[in-house]
N, C-alpha and C positions, 0 to 999 in steps of 0.2 A: 504494500500500500504506500502510495506517495504521500509524504508528509511535509515536503518543502512547500511553503505557502506564498512566498513572496518573489524570489528571484530565480530565474531559470539558469543563470550562469553566475558563478563566482570567479572573479578575476583576482587571483591572489598574487600580490607582489612578492618578489624574492630579493629582499635586501642583501647586499653584499656584506659578508661577515666582517671583512677588514674595515669597510666604511662605518659599520655600526661601532666597531671597537674604537675607531678614530673619533667619532662623535662622543662616545663615552669618555674618552681621554680629554676631550674639549670641555667636559662638564655637563653633558646631557645624560639624563638617566637612561637606563638600558631600554625600557619600553618606549620612551620618547625617541631614542636613537633609532630603534626598529621602525617606528612609524614614519619618521622623517626620511629615512633611507628608502623605505617602501614607496614613498611619494616622489623620490628623485632628489630630495634635499640631502645629498650624501656627503657634503663637506660642511665644515663649521661655517664657512663663508656663506654658503647657500642657506643654511639653517638660520644663521643670525639675520640675514637679509629678510627672511620670511617673518621671523618672530620679534624682531627689534621693535621697540616702542618709541623710538626717537626719530621716526620719519618726519621730514620737514612738512610744515603746514603750507600748502600751496597758496599763492597769492589769489585772493577772491576775485581780483580784477582780470584774472585769466579767463573768467567766464564771459561768454558773449553777452553783451548789453548790461553787464553789471554796472558800468559807469553811468549808463543812462538811468538805471533804476535808482542809484544813489543820488544823482542830480535831481530827479523828480521828487524823491522822498524829502530831501533837504529843502526843496522849494515848498513842499507841503508843510513842513515843520515851521518854516519862516512865516508862512501865511496862516498858521494855526488852523489848518484844515482838519476836519474830523477824518480819521483813518480807520478802516476796518481791515483786520487780518482775517481772511476767509480760509478756513482749513478743511480737514477731512476728519471723519469720525473714528479712525483707527489710531493706534498708539503713535505712529509716525506723524499723522496729521495733528493729533492733539498736542504732542510735545513741540512740534514746529509752531503751532499757533501760540502756545504759551511762551516759547522762547522769544518770538518776534514781538508779541504783544508786550511782554515784560520789558524788553529792551526799549521799545519805542516810548513806553510810558516813563521809563527812567530818564529819557532825554526830553521830557516835557510834552510828548504828543498826547492829543485827545484821541485815544485809541480804544476801539471796541473789538472784541473777539467774536467771531461767528462760526459755529460749526453747524452745517445743515442737518436737519432731521433725516435720518436714513430713509424713513418710510414716506413722510410728507414731501420732502424736497428731493431726496435721492442724492447721488454723489455729485460733488462739484458745484460750480457756479450755476445758478438758475435764475430765471427771470423774476420769480416772486421775491426771492431774497434780495436781488439787486434793487428792485423797486422799493422794498421795505427799508433797506439801508439808506437809499437816497432820501426817502421821506424822513428818516431819522437824522438827516444832516450829514451823512457820509459823502465825502467828495473824492476820496481815494480808496480803492480796494487793492490789497496785496494778497494774492493767493499763496498758500503754502501747501505742498503735497497735492495740488490739483490745479486745473485751469489750462493745461496744455492743449486740450481739445475744445475749449470753450470759444469757438469762432463766433457763433451768433450772439453769445452773451457778451463778448468783447464789443461787438457792434452796438448792442444796447447801452453799454457803459458810455461809449462815445456819444450816442444820441442824447443821453441824460446829462452829459458833462462830467462824468466820473472818470478820473484818471485810473487806469487799470495797469497793475504790474503783476505779471505772472511769474511765480517761482514754483517749479515742479521738478520731478525726477522720473516721470513716467515716459513711455515711448511716445514719440510725436507722430502725428498723421502728416499727410502731404502739405496741408495748409496750417500755418501757425496763426494763432489769434492776433488780430491787429491791436496790440496793446502798446503802452508807452515803453515797456521793456518786457522781454520774454527770456527768463533765465531758466535753462534746463540743460543739464549735461548731456542729454540725448539729442539735442538739436542736430540736424544734418550738417550744419555749418559750425559745429562746436569747436571751441578752441581750448577747452579745459582738458588736461592730460588723461583723465579717466572718467568713467560713467558710474562710479560706485557709490556716489553720495545718495543718501536717503532724502526724504522730504525735509526732515529736520536738519540734515546736513547742508542742504541748499539754503535754508533759512539762517543757519549759523553763519554761512559765508556772507550772506547779505548783511547781517548784524555786524560782522567783523569788518566788512567794507565800509559801513557807515561809521563805525567807531574808530577805525584806524589802528587798533592794537589787537591783533588776532589772539595773541596769547592771553590777554586779559579777558576777552570774551570767552575763550575756552575755559578759563578758570571759573567763570560765572555760570556757564551753561553746559559743561561737559556731562553732567548727570542727565539732562534732557536729551542731549545728543546720543548718549549711550543707550538710553531707553528706546528711542525711536529707531536707531540704527540696528540694534539687535532684534527688536520686534519685527522689523520689516525685512529681516533675513538678508541684510546687505553684506558685501564682501568685507571681512575683517582683516584687511591688509592696508599697508601704507598709512596715510593720515587717518583713515577710519580706525585702524588698530590703535594708533597712538591716542586718539581721543576717547575711544571706548575704554582702554586701560585706565586713562586718567579719570573717566567717569566712574568706573567700578571702584577705584580707590576713594573717590569723593563720597560714594554711597556707603562706604563703611562707617562714616560719621556724617550723615546727610545734614546739610544746612537748610535745604528747602523744607519748609514746614510740612507741606502736604506729602512729600515723598517720605519723610520720617514717619508721619502718621500712617501711611499706607503700609510701610514695612512693619510697623508695630501691629497693625491689624492682621497682617498675613503671618505674623510670628517669625519673620526672617530677620528681624532687627538685631538679633544676637548672634547671627550666623555670618560666615564669610559670604560676601556677595560675589557671585560669579555670573558669567553670561547665562548659565542655566537658570539661576535665580531670576534673572530678568525675563528670560524667554518663557519659563514654565510657572512662575509664581506671580510676578508683578504685572507683566504684560497682559495676561488673560483678564485680570481684574480691571485694568485701565480700558482694555478693549470692550469689556462687558458694558461699560457706560454707553458707548456708541451702538453696540449691538442691540441693547435692550431699549434704545431710544432716549438716552439721557446723557449724551456726549458732553453737554455743557457742565455736568457734574465733575468730570475729570479735569476740565479746564479750570473750574473754580478751585478744585483741590490743589492744583499746582500754582495757582496765583494768589491763594488766600494768605493772609498774614495773621489770621485768628486761629489760635491753637485748638479751641473747642470746635470750631467749624471744620477744621482739618480732620479731627478725629471722627466727627459725625459723617463727613463725606467719605472718608476711608472705609468706615463700616458699611455705608450704603453701597459702595463699589463691590465689597465682598459679598453682600447680599445679592446684588444684581448678577454677580458671577455664578452664584449657586442657581439662580433662576435660569441663567443661560445654559448651564450644564443640563438641567432638567429638560429644557426645550430642545436642546441639541440631541439628547438621547431619544426623545420621541420621534424626531425627524429621521434620525439614523435608523431606528428600528423599522420604520415604515419603508424607507428607501432600500435598505438592505434586504428586506423580505421581498420586495418587488423584484430586485435583481436576482435573488436566488430562485425565484419562480420562473425566470426566463430560461428557455431552452437553448437559445442561440447566444453565443458569446460575441458581442460586437466590439468594434475597434475603440469605442468610447462609451462612457455612461452619460446618457441624457435622460433626465427625469424631471417631471413637472408636478407640483403639488398645489392644491387649492388653498390650504391653510398653513403653509409653511411660513415660518418667521424669517423675513428677509435678512435680519441681522445675524442669523446663525447658520444659514445654509453654506456659507463659505467654509466654516470649520468642518461641517459634515462632508462637503465635497473633498476636502483635503484628506479626511479619514478614509473615505471610500476609494479615492484614487490610489492610496497606499495599499489598502486591503485587496482591491480587485486588480491592481496594476494596470490601470487605464486612466487616461484623461477624463475628468468628470465635470459635468455641467448640470447644475441644479437650478430649476426655474421656479420662482414663486409667482403663481398665477393670481391675477386680480382683474376680473372681468375679461376683456378681450386682449389684455396685455400681460406680459410677464417680465419680471426682473430676475436676472440670473447671476450666479457666482460660479466661477470655474477654477479648477486647479489642474496643473499639468502632471504628467507622468512620463518618465523616460526621456525628457528633453523636448517633448512636443511643444512647439511655440504657439501659445494661445493667442497672443496679440496678432501675429502674422496670419493665423488661421481665421480669426474673426474679421480681419481686414479683407481676406479673400471672399468671405461670405457676407460682406457688409450690406449687400442689397437685400438680405433677409432680415437685417437688424434695424432698429430705430436709433440706436446709439450704442457705443461700446468704448472701452478704455482699459488700461492696465498694462501689463508687460508679459514677458515670455511665460512666466510660471503661474501667474494669477491674474485673472481679468474678470470684468463684469460687463453685462450688456442688457439692453431691453429689446423685447421681441414681441410681435403680435402673435396671439394664440394660433392663428391660422398658419403661421410660418414655422411652427415648432417641428412638425413632422418632417418637412423638407430640410430644415436645419439639421435635425438629428441624422437623417440619411446621409447628408453630405459631410458633416463633421465626422461621423463614424467611418466613412470611406477614407477620408484624409488621415485619420488616426491609424486605421488599419494599414494603409500604405506606408505611413511613417514607421510603424512598428516593424514592418518587414524590411525596412531600408537599413543601410549602414549607419545612418545618423542616430538611430534609436540607442539610448543609453539605459538599457534595462538590466545590465549586469551589476552585481554587488561588488563594489571596489573594496578589497580587503588589503590592509596595509602589510600584513604578514601573518604567517602561521607561527604559533608560539609553542614552546614546550610548557607544560602546565607549571613547572617549577618556577618560572619567571613571574607567575601571578601571585606575588606577595603584596602585603599591604604597603610596604616601603616602595616597591616598584610602581605600584598603581598611584600612590601619592606623587611619585616623581613625574607623572603625566601632566601635572599642573604646569609644567614648563611650556606646554602648548596653549595654555589659556591666554586670552579668551578664545574658545572654540566656536566656530560658526562657519558660514560660507567663506571659502578661501582657505580656511584652516579648520576642517571638520574634526569632530571627536574621532580618535583612532578606532578603527575597526580591526579586530584580530579574529583569528579562528583557531580552534582546536579540532583535531581529527580523531575519529574513532574513540570517542568517550562513551562510557557505558551508563545507561540510565539506571540509577539505583532507587530513585523515588520519584513519583509523579503525583501532583495534587493541583487543585485550583484555588485561587484566592480572589477576593473582590467579587464575591457572589458568582463565581464561575467564569468571570471575565478574563482573568489572567492565569497563566500557567507557571507553576513553581516546580523546579526540578532539583534533584541532587544527582550530580554526575561524578563518575570516577574516571580519571585520565588513564592513559596507557601506562603512565609511570606509577599509578596507584594513588595519586592525590584525590581527595574528595572535594568537590566544588559545588557551591550553591548557585543557582541560576533562576532568573525571573524572565518570563517572556510575556510582555504586555499585549493585551487584546488577542491572545492565542489560546484561550481556555478550551476551545473546541478540540485542540490537539490532544487533550488528556485521554480521549477515547481512542486515539490512534497510536498512542505510545504505550509500551509495556516495559516493566522492569526487565533489564537484561538487554534491551535494544541497544545497538551500537550506532551512534550518530555523529555527524560532523556539526559543529556549532560555530556561527559567526556572532560576534558580541562586542559590546563596549565593556571595558573592565572598570569596575567601580568599587567603592567602599560603602557598605551598608551599615548604618549605625542605628541600633535599636536598643532602647533601655540601657544606654551606656556601653553597649558591647559593639565593637567594630569588627566586621567580617568582610572578606573578599566576596564579591558577587558579580556574576556575569549577567549583564542585561542583554538578552538575546535579540538579534536582528533577524536571523534566519536559522533554520535547523533542517537537517535532512538525514534520513536513514542511510547508513553505510551499506553498500552492496559491493564489496571488494571483488568477489569472484565475477559478478556480472560485468563490472568495468573491465576486468582483465579479459574476460571472454569476448567482449566487444572488440577489444584490441586484437585478440587472436583471430577474430572473424574478419579482420580487415576494415572494420568500421572507423570512420574518421573521429578522432578524439579532439576535444578542445585542448588548448595549451595547458590549462589548469589540470585537466584530467590526465594528460600525458605525464606531467610533472608529479602528479599524485602517485603514479605507478613507478616512476623511474627510480631505481635504487642507486645509491652511491656504491662505489667500488668497495668501500669499507663495510657496507651493509652485507654485500654478498660474501665477503671474506668471513665475517662473523657467523653468517648462516652456515657456511661450509665448515668452519672450525667446530661449531656446535654439533653438526651432524656427524662429523668424524668421531667425536667423543661419544655421542649418544648411540651411534650404530656400530660401535667397535666390535660388538659381539656378532655382527653379521646378520642380525635379525632386522626385519623391517620396522619402521616407526609408524604406528597408526594412532592418530589423535585429531582433535579439532584444530582448525587454523588458529583460533584464539590461544589455545594451549601452547602450540608451537611458538607463536610470537612471544608469549610471556617467557617461555623457556629460553629462547634465543636472547631476549632482553636481560634475563637474569644472568646468563652466561657471560654476556659482554658488558653489562652495566650501561647499556645504551637502549634507547627506545626503538621499537621496531613496529611499523604499521603493518596491518594485514595485507594491504594492497602491495606494498613494496616487498614484503616477505614472499608473497605469492609470485611476484615477478622474478625475484631472485632465485626461487626454486626452479622456475621455468628456464631461466638462463643456465643454471647449473645442469639441468637436464639436457638442454640444447648442446652444451659443451661436452656431454658424455660422462658426467660425474655421477649422475643418479637417475633413477626412474621415478615417475610420479603416477599416482592414481587418485583422482579426486571425485568425491560424491557429495554434492551440496557443500556443507561447511566442513566436512571431514576429509582427511588427506592421508595417503599412505606413501611413505618414502623408503626407497631401497637404494643403497649405494651400489655403484657399478664396480665390481672387483677389478683391481689392477688398471684403473683409469689413468690415462696419460695427461701430463700438464697441457693445458690449452688456454691461451690468453683470452680474456674477456672480450677483446675486440673481435674475436672470431664469432661472437654471438650476434646474430641479426636482431634479436629481441633487445639486447643491451644497447646496440648502436641506435636503433630506432627510438627507444624510450629516452635515451640521453640526447636525442636530437642531432646525432652525428651524421 
């Protein structure tokens, strides 16, 4: 029975041992060195360049039209015009709104913050909000984390006499809005060296350009920069990495009243703050405000100077997050049940629901795309129209695909990995047919990235608390510097159970070397019925320390798991079937492996009698004889090589094996074995 549920292929890197040793000598921990070398950062210079936190902050004026934006804003400040900072309802948009609003107020601006209601207004600039802001006396609107597709809205601002400045970081369409300035690192005519800034990152650059001292602005707003950048899954390299590290350090003792209150409400104020804390603890609660239609609460939280108000707002965000989780679970259950009822597996998931909460479907889409390994589009229906959130899988470019199908849409925006759109109910069926065809063609192409990238295979002996703590050298982990993924081969399942009401899988595993390891596999509780004690599996995982009631233990957080079928793999090889590079290397024994097998057999069969046993037993015996680990796959290949060279004869039935030595066999170099040469890639 197949139990691998996520990835069809594992691409396991093979770090060079000497390079790993060199990085260890340069001060990197052994697991960090393995991960870095597996990713190609195999010298201290390359590793330092990736992880250093002293990258220079680039001049904000390198951005196209930054000078025009600064000139317009300074003119508005001189004329004392009322300014509105118009943001988005996610963490990136909220932090960008707070950063720029706070800065403009600090220099004397009459500045208001506006976050559109997700359901009444939808994403980005809209006519109703523009007219209301105009009636309230606003004469300049600065967008943050939105606005790059607001062509008609920009025309309305011109008509009303509102100066519009667009700052955004999303993909651009063919026509830019006619604004006084359009600042976006994705502009076709961009002059900024990279496109990795989040919405709050662009807002930070604007504040720095206005202020003139970028380091001072970084000291004031690195916490907001950190929150938005991590939550929006931006690349944590270069200046992003420097500011995120600075922000994480500042959050250890937060000066911003609202942030401190939120950390206390979450119970993470006494812990070390990492990128994981931001991504999995703080960001969901900030996001909950916008998802459940109260985004202004998060803005108030970060701008308040009243301690009691901050505490009350923080508790409200935590309550909204619990409501969000309940709503998300309801939608997920409905969507997943509809998918499991489908007989045909299509290239993409396209589902529409009448009563789905628009603020939550994006999270459900993300969960479904990972679970079913397909791009996912969830549409919230309201009358004759629907609003959708989508999430990518395997590198499928959502923004480009929506552009290709734009004639079926009433509007769309976003980027490669996450996007939203509006669509008429009547167009959904045709959209589904065409997007599924595109996704299916992409999945069959060379562009699809559906393999699990594994940094290296480990011996279980390296999974110590000290070594895992040493992985902190890679922090902050995220896009551009992901958490290391390791694998162990041929571990034995010793215990299987479920936790979290059957949602998650808990395992106790025993390695080939005999170490006992605890593992957790989130959202994989269904596998409990497919696994049994004694099963031998390969596991891919993040290595972590689990702390419970004051006790710290090593724990594997599983990403994928598959049952080992060593004989089947070797039989496929013997039958001439094409193996992947990973499969070939899993079979290929080292010269020393074969020598150890031969030495053991000569001793064990010295009485001339055949050896009959299970493959497992033989591997353990060889390992005990040589004090080295031996996999079933490579032991089986080694035996076949020795048979090909005339040293022994084999007879195999299922997992049992019979070995007889050939009397008076003559020396025969390994290079004379076709199996050896093929598996070694010679």
